[in-house]
C-alpha positions as CSV (number, residue, x, y, z in Angstrom):
1,M,107.5,-23.6,122.9
2,T,110.8,-24.1,121.1
3,D,113.4,-26.7,121.8
4,P,116.8,-25.0,122.5
5,E,118.7,-28.1,121.3
6,L,117.2,-27.7,117.8
7,L,119.2,-25.7,115.3
8,P,117.6,-22.5,113.9
9,P,116.1,-22.9,110.4
10,S,118.4,-22.1,107.5
11,V,115.5,-20.4,105.7
12,D,112.8,-17.9,106.5
13,P,110.3,-20.0,108.4
14,S,107.4,-17.7,107.4
15,K,107.8,-18.4,103.7
16,K,106.8,-21.7,102.2
17,L,109.4,-23.5,100.1
18,I,107.4,-25.9,98.1
19,G,109.6,-28.2,96.0
20,I,108.3,-30.5,93.3
21,R,110.1,-33.7,92.7
22,E,109.2,-35.4,89.4
23,V,109.9,-39.0,88.3
24,R,108.6,-40.8,85.2
25,A,108.8,-44.6,84.8
26,R,108.2,-47.4,82.3
27,N,107.2,-50.9,83.2
28,D,107.0,-53.6,80.4
29,A,104.7,-56.0,82.2
30,T,107.5,-57.5,84.3
31,P,108.8,-56.8,87.8
32,R,111.4,-54.5,86.3
33,T,110.7,-50.7,86.2
34,V,113.0,-48.1,84.7
35,S,112.5,-44.6,86.2
36,K,113.9,-41.3,84.9
37,V,114.9,-38.8,87.6
38,R,116.2,-35.7,86.0
39,D,119.1,-37.0,83.8
40,F,119.4,-40.2,85.8
41,E,118.0,-43.7,85.2
42,V,116.9,-45.8,88.2
43,V,116.1,-49.5,87.7
44,T,114.1,-51.4,90.2
45,D,113.4,-55.1,89.9
46,E,112.8,-58.2,92.0
47,V,115.3,-61.0,92.7
48,K,112.8,-63.4,91.1
49,G,112.2,-61.0,88.3
50,T,115.3,-60.3,86.1
51,N,117.4,-59.2,89.1
52,T,118.7,-56.2,87.2
53,G,118.3,-53.7,90.1
54,P,117.4,-53.3,93.7
55,T,113.9,-54.0,94.8
56,P,111.6,-50.9,95.4
57,L,111.9,-51.4,99.2
58,E,115.7,-51.6,98.9
59,T,115.6,-48.3,97.1
60,V,113.7,-46.9,100.1
61,L,116.5,-48.0,102.4
62,A,119.1,-46.5,100.0
63,A,117.1,-43.2,100.0
64,F,117.0,-43.4,103.8
65,L,120.8,-43.7,104.0
66,G,121.3,-41.0,101.4
67,C,119.0,-38.7,103.2
68,E,120.7,-39.3,106.5
69,G,124.1,-38.4,104.9
70,V,122.7,-35.2,103.5
71,I,121.1,-34.1,106.7
72,I,124.1,-35.0,108.8
73,N,126.2,-32.8,106.5
74,R,123.8,-29.9,106.6
75,C,123.5,-30.0,110.4
76,A,127.3,-30.4,110.8
77,E,127.9,-27.3,108.7
78,V,125.5,-25.2,110.7
79,M,127.0,-26.5,114.0
80,K,130.6,-26.2,112.7
81,F,130.8,-29.8,113.7
82,A,134.1,-31.5,112.6
83,Y,133.8,-35.0,111.2
84,S,135.8,-36.8,108.5
85,G,133.0,-39.1,107.3
86,V,130.1,-41.4,108.2
87,D,129.3,-45.0,107.5
88,L,125.6,-45.8,107.3
89,E,123.9,-49.2,107.1
90,C,120.3,-50.3,107.6
91,A,118.1,-53.3,107.3
92,G,114.3,-53.4,106.9
93,E,112.0,-56.1,108.1
94,V,108.9,-56.7,105.9
95,D,106.3,-59.3,106.0
96,A,105.9,-60.3,102.3
97,R,102.4,-61.5,102.9
98,G,101.3,-57.8,102.9
99,S,102.3,-57.1,99.3
100,R,100.6,-60.4,98.3
101,G,97.2,-59.4,99.6
102,V,96.9,-60.9,103.0
103,Q,94.5,-58.7,104.9
104,G,95.7,-57.2,108.1
105,V,99.4,-57.4,107.1
106,R,101.0,-54.1,106.3
107,P,102.7,-54.2,102.8
108,H,105.6,-51.9,103.9
109,F,108.3,-52.2,106.5
110,Q,107.4,-53.4,110.0
111,A,110.8,-52.3,111.4
112,V,114.0,-50.6,110.2
113,R,117.4,-50.8,111.9
114,L,119.8,-48.0,111.2
115,K,123.5,-47.9,112.3
116,V,125.4,-44.6,112.0
117,T,129.2,-44.7,112.5
118,L,130.4,-41.2,112.7
119,Y,134.2,-40.4,112.4
120,T,134.7,-37.5,114.7
121,D,136.6,-36.3,117.8
122,E,133.7,-34.0,118.9
123,P,132.5,-34.4,122.5
124,A,129.5,-36.6,123.4
125,E,127.1,-33.6,124.0
126,R,127.8,-32.2,120.5
127,I,127.2,-35.6,118.9
128,A,123.9,-35.9,120.8
129,K,122.9,-32.5,119.5
130,L,123.8,-33.4,116.0
131,R,121.9,-36.7,116.2
132,K,118.8,-34.9,117.6
133,N,118.8,-32.4,114.8
134,V,119.4,-35.0,112.1
135,E,116.5,-37.1,113.4
136,Y,114.2,-34.1,113.6
137,R,115.1,-33.0,110.0
138,C,115.5,-36.2,108.0
139,P,112.6,-36.4,105.6
140,V,112.9,-40.2,104.9
141,M,113.3,-41.0,108.6
142,N,110.1,-39.0,109.3
143,L,108.2,-40.7,106.5
144,L,109.1,-44.0,108.1
145,R,108.2,-42.8,111.6
146,D,104.9,-41.4,110.3
147,A,104.1,-44.8,108.7
148,D,104.4,-46.3,112.1
149,V,107.6,-48.2,111.2
150,A,109.5,-49.2,114.3
151,L,112.9,-47.5,114.1
152,D,115.9,-48.9,115.9
153,V,118.7,-46.3,115.5
154,T,122.2,-46.5,116.9
155,W,125.0,-44.1,116.6
156,E,128.6,-45.0,117.2
157,T,131.7,-42.9,116.9
158,R,135.2,-43.6,115.8
159,P,138.2,-41.2,115.8
160,A,138.2,-38.8,112.9
């Protein structure tokens, strides 16, 4: 049974579209790692390391916000949904004991809060449809959800 609120796929659903994402990295026996993504360099570090980049978990949050922005844009295009921009912010709660080896404590996020502020004059029912489709399609949100991370997501609107 299909959900009528979900947008139709933008690709042929019967054909797989396997995409490979490749990243290479170098770590010189410190908390700092330099990764190469296509022609880009991404540095991760720890505050108590050399503090030359975000922590790996902070980059997960940045990826989450970036993914939300992409998927909002894709869904809005399909819906012909008018908006002038979106502000995104999130915070993740992690029990640092997990990454330090305490058994029974998950080393990843326990909870993540996401706030989406959408600049639009669209009616509430169109905003609800956009949100439902974004949450259905966002790969990073679904990774977090599948990892049993508690998600607290709020959407607010402001005039376009």
